[in-house]
C-alpha positions, 0 to 999 in steps of 0.5 A: 920806126924803120931803119931807113926812116931813122937814118933819113931823120938823122941825116936831115938833123945833121944837115940842119945844124949850123956849119960851126957845130959841124966843124966843132968850132965853139969859142971859149973866149971873145976878144975885142980891140976897140981901136982896131974895130975888130972882134975875135973868137978864140978856142983856147989860143986858136983864133977861130974867126975875126969880124969888123965891128962898129961901136958906140958913137963916142968910142974912146975910153971906158963907159962911165955912165948911161948915155955917154955912147961909149963901149965898156972896156974890161973883162965881162961875160956874155951871159944871155941872148935875145933872138927877138930884140930890135936888132938882129939877134943880140948877146948881152955883155955883163956890164956893169960889173961890180967895179963899174957899179962902185965907180958910178956910185962914187960919181953918183951917176947911172952906169948904164947897161944893156950893152950887147953884141948885135946885128943891124937894126931890124929890117935894115940889115941891107944897110950894113955896107953903110952902117958898118963904116962908122960908129953908130950904136949907143955903146954896143958892138955891132956886126952884120947880120951874117956875122951875127949868125956866126957869132950866135952859133959859135959863142955859148952863154957864159963865154968870157969877153975881153974888151980892150981899148 
């Protein structure tokens, strides 16, 4: 490969990278404050970004069972992602954790699962100006599609997430 072709190829690759990669902004912790309806991305102690969120339709308190429409509270991990979900991109929260499973077993209920950070329902991203004004998920954390792109680019798998009341 000629040197000029190599340099053009290298430049094209760099220009195609997400801005967050170029800026070296990779979050190592995600913090959610349910009452304030905010999700924050941190690198160490440095706040990188803050996003408004929508939660489950019954957001007060910790998720206890399938169908309660609550967003869990506690410390979890963002352990895998899905770019082909029924919402615009989604990153899985490792709920239920061992304690959640134990408490659900004592109560003889299904703790639920598939709690995600995600964008808007597919093909309805344009409605975010409306949907983000109220809590509409089944327990997930919703953001706009543009915000989900930032989160997707900045938050690697196995990043810690702390969800506060």
